[in-house]
Kinemage of the C-alpha trace (Angstrom):
@kinemage 1
@onewidth
@group {chain A} dominant
@subgroup {mainchain}
@vectorlist {calphas} color= white
{ca unk a 1} P 93.471 64.953 20.803
{ca unk a 2} L 94.466 63.401 24.104
{ca unk a 3} L 94.509 66.836 25.733
{ca unk a 4} L 90.978 67.702 24.511
{ca unk a 5} L 89.324 64.509 25.689
{ca unk a 6} L 89.398 65.253 29.455
{ca unk a 7} L 87.749 68.657 28.797
{ca unk a 8} L 84.703 66.883 27.329
{ca unk a 9} L 84.080 64.907 30.494
{ca unk a 10} L 82.535 67.788 32.526
{ca unk a 11} L 80.186 68.565 29.638
{ca unk a 12} L 78.999 64.968 29.534
{ca unk a 13} L 78.691 64.908 33.317
{ca unk a 14} L 76.580 68.103 33.355
{ca unk a 15} L 74.338 66.777 30.585
{ca unk a 16} L 73.572 63.573 32.484
{ca unk a 17} L 71.168 65.176 35.027
{ca unk a 18} L 69.338 66.953 32.200
{ca unk a 19} L 68.897 63.703 30.338
{ca unk a 20} L 67.643 62.082 33.531
{ca unk a 21} L 65.074 64.856 34.045
{ca unk a 22} L 63.950 64.628 30.419
{ca unk a 23} L 63.600 60.868 30.719
{ca unk a 24} L 61.507 61.191 33.900
{ca unk a 25} L 59.298 63.791 32.213
{ca unk a 26} L 58.912 61.565 29.159
{ca unk a 27} L 57.997 58.565 31.306
{ca unk a 28} L 55.413 60.569 33.258
{ca unk a 29} L 53.939 61.971 30.067
{ca unk a 30} L 53.624 58.503 28.549
{ca unk a 31} L 51.975 57.218 31.726
{ca unk a 32} L 49.524 60.162 31.763
{ca unk a 33} L 48.827 60.160 28.024
{ca unk a 34} L 45.669 57.974 28.237
{ca unk a 35} L 44.207 60.329 30.840
{ca unk a 36} L 44.939 63.375 28.660
{ca unk a 37} L 43.338 61.662 25.679
{ca unk a 38} L 40.219 60.970 27.731
{ca unk a 39} L 40.090 64.635 28.777
{ca unk a 40} L 40.661 65.921 25.246
{ca unk a 41} L 36.980 65.942 24.103
{ca unk a 42} L 35.944 67.865 27.220
{ca unk a 43} L 38.806 70.325 26.801
{ca unk a 44} L 37.869 70.923 23.170
{ca unk a 45} L 34.241 71.439 24.173
{ca unk a 46} L 35.257 73.935 26.887
{ca unk a 47} L 37.584 75.769 24.523
{ca unk a 48} L 34.932 76.148 21.819
{ca unk a 49} L 31.710 76.677 23.738
{ca unk a 50} L 32.814 78.145 27.089
{ca unk a 51} L 36.099 80.009 26.889
{ca unk a 52} L 35.595 80.761 23.218
{ca unk a 53} L 32.159 82.184 23.961
{ca unk a 54} L 33.573 84.327 26.782
{ca unk a 55} L 36.221 85.672 24.439
{ca unk a 56} L 33.562 86.442 21.846
{ca unk a 57} L 31.583 88.403 24.453
{ca unk a 58} L 34.644 90.563 25.158
{ca unk a 59} L 35.016 91.278 21.446
{ca unk a 60} L 31.319 91.930 20.794
{ca unk a 61} L 31.185 94.412 23.679
{ca unk a 62} L 33.556 96.666 21.719
{ca unk a 63} L 31.500 96.720 18.516
{ca unk a 64} L 28.059 97.839 17.421
{ca unk a 65} L 25.763 96.744 14.609
{ca unk a 66} L 22.562 98.643 13.834
{ca unk a 67} L 20.845 95.793 11.953
{ca unk a 68} L 21.693 92.119 11.341
{ca unk a 69} L 22.940 92.943 7.825
{ca unk a 70} L 24.708 96.195 8.683
{ca unk a 71} L 28.508 96.254 8.984
{ca unk a 72} L 29.994 96.197 12.457
{ca unk a 73} L 31.417 99.414 13.864
{ca unk a 74} L 34.055 99.737 16.565
{ca unk a 75} L 32.701 101.811 19.462
{ca unk a 76} L 35.135 101.012 22.281
{ca unk a 77} L 33.546 101.376 25.708
{ca unk a 78} L 30.421 103.136 24.429
{ca unk a 79} L 28.329 99.992 24.907
{ca unk a 80} L 29.265 99.806 28.580
{ca unk a 81} L 28.438 103.486 29.026
{ca unk a 82} L 25.089 102.974 27.289
{ca unk a 83} L 24.226 100.037 29.542
{ca unk a 84} L 25.117 101.922 32.719
{ca unk a 85} L 23.002 104.884 31.562
{ca unk a 86} L 20.009 102.707 30.659
{ca unk a 87} L 17.232 103.001 33.291
{ca unk a 88} L 16.005 99.527 32.338
{ca unk a 89} L 19.380 98.045 33.303
{ca unk a 90} L 19.604 99.875 36.627
{ca unk a 91} L 16.027 98.821 37.365
{ca unk a 92} L 16.904 95.215 36.542
{ca unk a 93} L 19.915 95.408 38.870
{ca unk a 94} L 17.747 96.708 41.721
{ca unk a 95} L 15.164 93.997 41.037
{ca unk a 96} L 17.909 91.382 41.030
{ca unk a 97} L 19.296 92.571 44.352
{ca unk a 98} L 15.850 92.426 45.945
{ca unk a 99} L 15.240 89.066 44.297
{ca unk a 100} L 18.601 87.662 45.460
{ca unk a 101} L 18.080 88.693 49.084
{ca unk a 102} L 14.405 87.733 49.066
{ca unk a 103} L 15.129 84.242 47.753
{ca unk a 104} L 18.464 83.450 49.412
{ca unk a 105} L 17.426 84.176 53.006
{ca unk a 106} L 14.239 82.058 53.093
{ca unk a 107} L 15.756 79.311 50.917
{ca unk a 108} L 18.836 78.956 53.104
{ca unk a 109} L 16.808 79.279 56.304
{ca unk a 110} L 14.356 76.581 55.259
{ca unk a 111} L 17.188 74.364 54.017
{ca unk a 112} L 18.941 74.601 57.379
{ca unk a 113} L 15.730 73.827 59.270
{ca unk a 114} L 15.033 70.840 57.020
{ca unk a 115} L 18.582 69.545 57.465
{ca unk a 116} L 18.459 69.872 61.250
{ca unk a 117} L 15.072 68.166 61.437
{ca unk a 118} L 16.005 65.334 59.064
{ca unk a 119} L 19.636 64.735 60.027
{ca unk a 120} L 18.841 61.392 61.649
{ca unk a 121} L 18.982 58.350 59.396
{ca unk a 122} L 15.666 56.500 59.365
{ca unk a 123} L 12.918 55.613 56.915
{ca unk a 124} L 10.758 58.652 57.695
{ca unk a 125} L 13.648 61.096 57.337
{ca unk a 126} L 14.722 59.502 54.057
{ca unk a 127} L 11.207 59.755 52.642
{ca unk a 128} L 10.876 63.399 53.691
{ca unk a 129} L 14.281 64.241 52.222
{ca unk a 130} L 13.225 62.732 48.910
{ca unk a 131} L 9.961 64.687 48.978
{ca unk a 132} L 11.751 67.966 49.707
{ca unk a 133} L 14.317 67.306 46.982
{ca unk a 134} L 11.665 66.483 44.382
{ca unk a 135} L 11.119 70.136 43.282
{ca unk a 136} L 14.800 70.313 42.337
{ca unk a 137} L 14.249 67.599 39.721
{ca unk a 138} L 11.350 69.437 38.070
{ca unk a 139} L 12.492 71.629 35.146
{ca unk a 140} L 12.069 75.329 35.815
{ca unk a 141} L 9.806 75.744 32.786
{ca unk a 142} L 7.444 73.025 34.042
{ca unk a 143} L 7.503 74.447 37.565
{ca unk a 144} L 6.760 77.909 36.159
{ca unk a 145} L 3.744 76.579 34.267
{ca unk a 146} L 2.513 74.962 37.489
{ca unk a 147} L 2.828 78.178 39.488
{ca unk a 148} L 1.311 80.159 36.636
{ca unk a 149} L -1.832 78.079 37.122
{ca unk a 150} L -1.635 78.643 40.887
{ca unk a 151} L -1.323 82.430 40.516
{ca unk a 152} L -3.981 82.918 37.815
{ca unk a 153} L -6.376 85.692 38.890
{ca unk a 154} L -9.849 84.593 40.049
{ca unk a 155} L -9.587 81.036 38.711
{ca unk a 156} L -6.145 80.104 40.049
{ca unk a 157} L -5.626 77.600 42.818
{ca unk a 158} L -4.412 80.256 45.253
{ca unk a 159} L -7.376 82.563 44.687
{ca unk a 160} L -9.726 79.605 45.037
{ca unk a 161} L -8.689 79.164 48.676
{ca unk a 162} L -7.821 82.742 49.618
{ca unk a 163} L -10.999 84.125 48.025
{ca unk a 164} L -12.948 82.980 51.067
{ca unk a 165} L -10.757 85.111 53.337
{ca unk a 166} L -10.098 88.297 51.342
{ca unk a 167} L -12.791 90.615 49.977
{ca unk a 168} L -10.544 91.774 47.105
{ca unk a 169} L -8.185 89.316 45.435
{ca unk a 170} L -4.794 90.646 44.311
{ca unk a 171} L -3.488 90.069 40.810
{ca unk a 172} L -0.395 88.166 41.848
{ca unk a 173} L 1.461 88.456 38.535
{ca unk a 174} L -0.268 91.558 37.164
{ca unk a 175} L 0.392 93.933 40.053
{ca unk a 176} L 3.809 95.595 39.835
{ca unk a 177} L 3.985 95.867 43.632
{ca unk a 178} L 3.760 92.124 44.319
{ca unk a 179} L 4.704 90.373 41.058
{ca unk a 180} L 8.385 90.090 41.978
{ca unk a 181} L 7.512 88.526 45.341
{ca unk a 182} L 5.265 86.007 43.598
{ca unk a 183} L 8.222 85.092 41.383
{ca unk a 184} L 10.341 84.600 44.497
{ca unk a 185} L 7.992 81.925 45.814
{ca unk a 186} L 8.801 79.489 43.017
{ca unk a 187} L 12.545 80.018 43.509
{ca unk a 188} L 12.356 79.333 47.244
{ca unk a 189} L 10.175 76.266 46.643
{ca unk a 190} L 12.606 74.909 44.074
{ca unk a 191} L 15.953 75.667 45.747
{ca unk a 192} L 15.357 74.939 49.443
{ca unk a 193} L 15.620 71.175 48.953
{ca unk a 194} L 18.806 71.594 46.921
{ca unk a 195} L 20.547 73.643 49.611
{ca unk a 196} L 19.325 71.155 52.219
{ca unk a 197} L 21.702 68.538 50.790
{ca unk a 198} L 24.731 70.730 51.473
{ca unk a 199} L 23.677 71.351 55.059
{ca unk a 200} L 23.052 67.630 55.556
{ca unk a 201} L 26.585 66.980 54.336
{ca unk a 202} L 27.924 69.716 56.613
{ca unk a 203} L 26.166 68.240 59.631
{ca unk a 204} L 28.061 64.996 59.089
{ca unk a 205} L 31.265 66.863 60.004
{ca unk a 206} L 29.952 67.864 63.447
{ca unk a 207} L 31.750 65.654 66.034
{ca unk a 208} L 29.276 63.417 67.837
{ca unk a 209} L 31.446 63.184 70.955
{ca unk a 210} L 31.495 66.971 71.295
{ca unk a 211} L 27.703 67.102 70.968
{ca unk a 212} L 27.299 64.375 73.598
{ca unk a 213} L 29.735 66.098 75.955
{ca unk a 214} L 27.862 69.388 75.595
{ca unk a 215} L 24.585 67.604 76.272
{ca unk a 216} L 26.009 66.001 79.425
{ca unk a 217} L 27.267 69.405 80.564
{ca unk a 218} L 23.721 70.737 80.419
{ca unk a 219} L 23.863 72.660 77.127
{ca unk a 220} L 20.424 72.937 75.551
{ca unk a 221} L 19.611 72.541 71.849
{ca unk a 222} L 20.038 76.263 71.141
{ca unk a 223} L 23.422 76.444 72.884
{ca unk a 224} L 24.651 73.356 71.054
{ca unk a 225} L 23.477 74.830 67.763
{ca unk a 226} L 25.075 78.223 68.405
{ca unk a 227} L 28.438 77.114 69.788
{ca unk a 228} L 29.016 73.759 68.056
{ca unk a 229} L 26.900 73.279 64.947
{ca unk a 230} L 26.957 76.824 63.581
{ca unk a 231} L 30.779 77.215 63.626
{ca unk a 232} L 31.137 73.853 61.876
{ca unk a 233} L 28.677 74.956 59.181
{ca unk a 234} L 30.408 78.249 58.325
{ca unk a 235} L 32.132 76.880 55.183
{ca unk a 236} L 28.831 75.331 54.111
{ca unk a 237} L 27.048 78.645 54.637
{ca unk a 238} L 29.607 80.425 52.466
{ca unk a 239} L 29.279 77.900 49.670
{ca unk a 240} L 25.475 77.943 49.755
{ca unk a 241} L 25.375 81.757 49.780
{ca unk a 242} L 27.574 81.871 46.682
{ca unk a 243} L 25.419 79.255 44.940
{ca unk a 244} L 22.231 81.102 45.915
{ca unk a 245} L 23.631 84.353 44.532
{ca unk a 246} L 24.589 82.705 41.257
{ca unk a 247} L 21.155 81.111 41.001
{ca unk a 248} L 19.487 84.478 41.581
{ca unk a 249} L 21.312 85.860 38.554
{ca unk a 250} L 21.234 82.859 36.228
{ca unk a 251} L 17.686 81.570 36.773
{ca unk a 252} L 15.416 83.414 34.362
{ca unk a 253} L 13.177 80.730 32.845
{ca unk a 254} L 10.327 81.466 35.250
{ca unk a 255} L 10.408 85.177 34.389
{ca unk a 256} L 10.126 84.339 30.695
{ca unk a 257} L 7.217 81.939 31.235
{ca unk a 258} L 5.256 83.840 33.871
{ca unk a 259} L 5.716 87.602 33.379
{ca unk a 260} L 8.241 88.341 30.597
{ca unk a 261} L 9.690 91.038 32.832
{ca unk a 262} L 6.389 92.820 33.447
{ca unk a 263} L 4.302 94.462 34.557
{ca unk a 264} L 6.175 97.736 33.979
{ca unk a 265} L 9.548 95.942 34.224
{ca unk a 266} L 8.837 95.094 37.873
{ca unk a 267} L 10.121 91.525 37.398
{ca unk a 268} L 12.814 92.320 34.853
{ca unk a 269} L 16.061 90.718 36.029
{ca unk a 270} L 19.559 91.270 34.663
{ca unk a 271} L 19.727 88.072 32.620
{ca unk a 272} L 16.309 88.748 31.109
{ca unk a 273} L 17.480 92.269 30.254
{ca unk a 274} L 20.444 90.725 28.426
{ca unk a 275} L 18.062 88.394 26.596
{ca unk a 276} L 15.890 91.337 25.546
{ca unk a 277} L 18.843 93.300 24.207
{ca unk a 278} L 20.296 90.350 22.294
{ca unk a 279} L 17.154 88.644 20.947
{ca unk a 280} L 14.367 91.203 20.872
{ca unk a 281} L 16.402 94.322 19.999
{ca unk a 282} L 19.363 92.571 18.339
{ca unk a 283} L 21.770 94.848 20.192
{ca unk a 284} L 24.581 92.322 20.592
{ca unk a 285} L 27.089 94.938 21.704
{ca unk a 286} L 24.883 96.193 24.510
{ca unk a 287} L 23.968 92.655 25.578
{ca unk a 288} L 27.655 91.693 25.669
{ca unk a 289} L 28.512 94.780 27.716
{ca unk a 290} L 25.769 93.956 30.227
{ca unk a 291} L 27.090 90.386 30.385
{ca unk a 292} L 30.611 91.594 31.171
{ca unk a 293} L 29.350 93.908 33.906
{ca unk a 294} L 27.341 91.070 35.442
{ca unk a 295} L 30.284 88.669 35.226
{ca unk a 296} L 32.615 91.190 36.867
{ca unk a 297} L 30.135 91.801 39.696
{ca unk a 298} L 29.692 88.073 40.340
{ca unk a 299} L 33.436 87.407 40.309
{ca unk a 300} L 34.042 90.284 42.719
{ca unk a 301} L 31.290 89.136 45.063
{ca unk a 302} L 32.547 85.549 45.038
{ca unk a 303} L 36.151 86.596 45.676
{ca unk a 304} L 35.056 88.877 48.523
{ca unk a 305} L 32.998 86.094 50.108
{ca unk a 306} L 35.841 83.581 50.046
{ca unk a 307} L 38.361 86.141 51.285
{ca unk a 308} L 36.086 87.095 54.170
{ca unk a 309} L 35.715 83.459 55.182
{ca unk a 310} L 39.472 82.867 54.860
{ca unk a 311} L 40.178 85.856 57.120
{ca unk a 312} L 37.727 84.554 59.720
{ca unk a 313} L 39.272 81.092 59.683
{ca unk a 314} L 42.777 82.531 59.948
{ca unk a 315} L 41.867 84.891 62.776
{ca unk a 316} L 42.183 84.214 66.481
């Protein structure tokens, strides 16, 4: 027995650090337990209604059901093939690309102009900021009803004023050539004030001493904007572009209220196409496949945008 006892000492010595690590982990867990308990309801909500829903979309994209009471049938990737071959989907994608570019550029441009003009802190600037941000607080459905009244043919507010200038009044929402552009107006009106806040925050990071030094060196407003302000706002531009792209895909309330995708699918966007497949045609498999394609495109675009900005920041 006396010979075996010294052999047990290295085992006890090697176990001591493990016990110390376990004790530290236990102490940290006990200290963090209240925070985890506070997060638990949100985590359960995310698991059930966000990640669970995403998982259900992946599953539904692999199955097909002819009617609500018919049994489901495994079809593999046939739903994705059917979506890609559907002219209505390709048309919605083209409309969404035009809509995204046609809303992002003017929205971001106006937001930047507003931020530059109202960057000073005074009562007038604060009041104008609040006025420009007010459309953001209006629900999209209510804003759509307002613009529906503005765009009504002959009796609408727009025709009331333009009728004195034009001999023939266009049907803003009934003409397939201009309906999508009329839809863009409400998006620009609603989002410009929202993006303005990000540019106002970005302008706070511009060093005042650098601006003053450039002014003393004779640099004009355009030169200061190009060589000082614009480089400082590059991360803000990236973030706003990503948000504007997401908004162009996810905002569909105004299409439902004002045109329902018409006339002749000229205002049919991808999310409204998904709604039509799921609700109107009860083609859950096809709607899920279109959702996955849209999600993959958005994730790829977002990753490419952030990688491009990271490469620029890491370059010479």
